[in-house]
N, C-alpha and C positions, 0 to 999 in steps of 0.2 A: 213081630217078636212078641211073645207072651210075657206078661209081667205077673209076678206072684202077688197074692193078696197083700202081703206086707209092703211090697214096692208101691202098689197102687195107693195104699193107706198113707204112706209117707209123702207121696206126690200130692195127694189130696190135702194133707196138712199144710204142705208148703204153699200150695195155691191159695188155700183159705186164709192163711196168715198174711200172705203178701197183699191180698185183696183187702183184708181187714185194716191193716196198717195204712195202705194207700188211701182208703176211704176216709180214715181218721184225719190224715195229714193234709189231703189235697181236695177233698170234696167241699163244695160250697153248700149253702143252706138247701134243704130239700126242695126239689121241684115238684110240680103237681103229680108226676108219675112215680116219684120215689116213695120209699116206705116198704115196698115189696120188691125184692131183687130176684133175678132169674139167672140160672146157669144152664148148662147143657149136659144132658146125660151122654154116655158114650155113644148112643145111637143118634145123637143130635137133637133129641126132643127137649123142649124147654121144661124146666123144673122150678117150682115155686120155692123160694127161700125166705127165711125170716129176716126181719130188719137187722142191720149191722149195729156194732157198738156206736158208730157215729149217729145212726138213727135214734138209738136210745138216748144219747146225750142231747141231741137236738130236740127230741120229744120232751125231755125234761125241761129244756129251755122254753119250749112253747106251751108247756102245761098240758101235753098230750100223752096218751099211751103210745107204745111202740107201733101199734097198728094204725095210729093216726087219729084215734078217737080222743076227744077231750075228756080229761078226768073230771069227775064230780067229787063231792065231799067224801063219799064213802067207797067209790069204786076201787081205788088203789088199795086203801087200807083194808078192804075186805079180802084182798088176796092173801093167802097164807104166806108167811115169811116176809111180808112187807114191813119195813122199818124206815124211820127217818135217818138212822145212823148211816153216814156215808154220802148223804146228799151234799152237793156242792153249793155253798151259799152264793158264789159268783159263777154264773153260767158260762161266761166266755173263757176260752182258753186258746193259746197260740202255739203250744208245743205239746207233743205227746212222746214220752219215752217208754219203750216197750221191751219186755223180755218174754220168752216163751219157755214154758216147762213142758217137755215132751216125754211121753212114755217111750221106753226102749222098743226096738224093732220087735214086732209080733206081739206086743203087749198093749194094754190100755190102763188108764187110771180109773180106779173104782170109786164111786161116790162116797161110801162110808169112810174109806181111807182118806179121801180128800178132806172131808169134814174134820177128822181127827188131826190130820197134819196141819190144816189151817188154824185150828185152835192152839195146837202146840207152838205154832209160829207166831202167835199173837194177833191173828186176824179176827175180825168181827163180821158176822153175817148181817147184811143190812140192805140199804137202798138198792133198788133194781134187782134184788135177789142175787147179789154177788157179794164177795168178801172185800173188806177194807182194812187198811191200817190207819188208825185214827191218832190224833194228837191226844195224849193222856189228859183226861179231865177237861178237854176242850173240844168235844165232838162237834160243836156248832161251827167250828172252823172248816169242816169238811175233811175228806180223806187225804192222807199223804200219798197213798197209792191204792189201787184197787186190783182185784183179781177176778177175771171172768172165765167162763167156760169157752174153750176154743170152738166148740160146736155151737153154731147159731141156734137160738138167739142170744147165746152167751150167758144164760142164767144157770143157777143151781136151784132146782125146785126141791125143797126139802120133803115135799110130799112123796116124791118118787126117787129120792136120793139113793136108796138102796139098790135101785136098778140102773143107776147112771154108770155108763162106761164112756170115757172120752179119750181121744188120743193126746190131749194136752190142755193146758190152761194158759191164760194170757195175763201177765202182770203189766200194768200200765200206770204211768204218772201223767196227769194232765196239769200243765203249767199255765199260769201261775197257780200255786197251791198254798197251803197253810205254812209250809216251811220252804227254805231255799231249795233250788233245784238239786244242788249237790247233796244236801242233807236228805232229800227225798230218795235220791239214788242210793245213798249209803244206808238207807233203811230198807229199800226194796231188794237190793242185790243179796244181802245175807239171808233175807227171808226166803227168796227163791232158792238159794243154795240149801238152806235148811230143809225146805219142803222137798227138794230133789233127793236129799239123803233119806228122808222119811218114806218117800214114795218110790225110791229106786228109779228116779227119772233123770233127765238130762236138761241142763239149762242151756238155752240157745239165745242168740241175739235176734234183733228184729228182721234179719235177713235169713234166719233159720240156719245159721252157722254156729259151730261150737263157740262158746263165749271165751275167747282168749284173753290173756293179760293185756295184750296190745289193744284189743277192742275195748276192754274196760277202761284203760288209760285214755283212749280217744273219747269215750263217752264222758268221762269225768272232766276232761278239758273243755269239751263242748258245753257242759253244764256250768262250769266255772265262768265261761264267757257269757253265758245267758245271765247268770247272777250278777256279774260285773256290769253288764249293760243296764240292768234294772237299778243297781246301786247308783249308777251315774245319773239316772233319772229320779233318784231319791224315792224309789218305790220299795217299800218293805214287804217281806213275805206275808202272804195272806191278803194283799191288796190287789 
């Protein structure tokens, strides 16, 4: 059975997103052979892929670049677009909450439009060359949530942003963060919805399903439980 280009694109988005979330939630620390991932072409041949979001987060924790090379004093700062804004002061996290903003069938999100929409939605371009929502006047606390390109390695390179075309972007909260889990969600969801309006895109959940009211309610209850568990341990947001 022959699939249209649109069908293949949407299937590719689904597979990439599922793999990305699975790696974030379930992968352990990098093993010696990690850092470069492979997938299969339709003909079965192996294909080199860039590091995942999990690789980027672990590289940050280990003081390395995503390729596995250790940073020196100037190497990262020399990269165009590199900023400290959005760096997490605490490297450990135990939960990730995700949303996907996907282009409509047969369309892609354009780089310049993404930058304008991100600015209008109150996002700041920063650490790891992705967008972040920060705590007002307290950037040192780290991001409330971040937004990466769905296409690996997940960055938005401002040097070539005018040529960027992507099937979607990935909103994610890493917990614990500078605010409560529920407050972070209540900041991320309307931002994703606002950008969806600006970009004529669709907000999906972490399973790539339409984000229903029932699903939103379930996520909110899950995050309430997370916050209550930390309150019982007398752990305040940002700790």
